N, C-alpha and C positions, 0 to 999 in steps of 0.2 A: 435726868434722862437726856440722852443725846437727841439731836434732831432726827437722825436716821431711825432710831427706835420709835420716836414719836410718829414719824410718817408711816412706819410699819403698823403701829397701833391704829393710826388713822385708816389704813387700808382695811383692818379688821372692822372698824366702825362702818365703813362703806359697805362691806360685805353684810354685816348685820342689818344695816339700814335697808339695803336692797332686798334682803330676805324678808324683812318686815313688810316692805311694800308688796312683795309677791304674795306673802301670806294674807295680807289685808284684802287683796283682790280675791283670793280664794275663799276668804271668810264670808263672802256674800253678805256684806253689811253686818258683820258680827253675828250672823244667825247660825253659823256652824262652829261647834265647840273647839275642835282641834286646831283649825287654822286661826281661830280667834286667840287661843292660848299661845300658839306659836308667834303670832303677831306681837302680843304683849311681852313675851319673853325676849324676843329679838329687839324690840324697841328699848327695853330696859338695858339690855346688853350694849346696844348702840350708844345710848346716852352715857353709860358708865365709861365706855372706851373713849368717847369724845371728851369727857371730863378729865381723863388721864392725859389726853393729847394737849388739852388747854393749859396744863401745867408748864408746858414747854413752848408751844407754838401759840401766838396771840389768837384770841377768840375770833377775830374777823377773818384771819387767814385760815384758821381751822374750819370755821363754818362755811366759808366760801369754797374751800377745797372739798369738804364733805358733801355739800349740796350739789356742786357741779358733778363730781364723780358719781354720786348716788343717782342723779338724773340720767347720766349716760348708762350706768349699769342697769338701772331699772328699765330703761328703754330697750336694752338688749334682752332682758328677761321677758319683756312684753313681746318682742319679736319671737324669741325661742319658745316660751311657754304658752303664750296666749295668741300667737299668730297675728300680732298687731304690727303690720308693716308700715313704717313711716313714709310720708310723701317727701317730695323734694325740699319743701320749705322746712319741714321738721328736721331733715338731715342737715340743712344749712344752719338751722338754729342750734342743733347739737354740736356742730363744728365750732360755732361761735362760743358755746359754753366751754368746750375743750380749750379753745384759745384763751378764754378768760381765766380758767384755772391755771394754765401754764404761765400767763402773764403775772398773776397774783403771786405764784410761788417762785418763779424764776427771776422776776424783775422788781417785784414789790418790796418795800422795806418793811421789816418785821418789828422795828423799834417803836 
C-alpha cells in the first residue's frame, strides 16, 4: 500500500477514534446501551484501521499521528457537542500537539 493510501486510512482511524470518544462520553459510564455499543464498535474499527496503517507506516509514527489528531478532533467534538470551551492554556497545548504531529510526519525519519 502506498503512503498516501496509508494516510487516508489513518484519517479513517482518527474519525473512528474520535467517534468512539464522543460515544464513550455519551455512554455515561457504559450505563446506556446504544452509546456503549457504538463505542465498542468504533473502537474495534479504529484498531482495525490502525493495524492496516501499521503495515506501511512505522508504529511510532502511526500512533503519534493518530493520538495527536484524535486529541485535536476530540477537542473539537467537545466544543461542538458538549459545549466544552478550552481556555488559553488548552489552546496553546493543542497548538503544540499540532506542531508535534507535523514535525513527526514532515521532518522525522521513518526508517
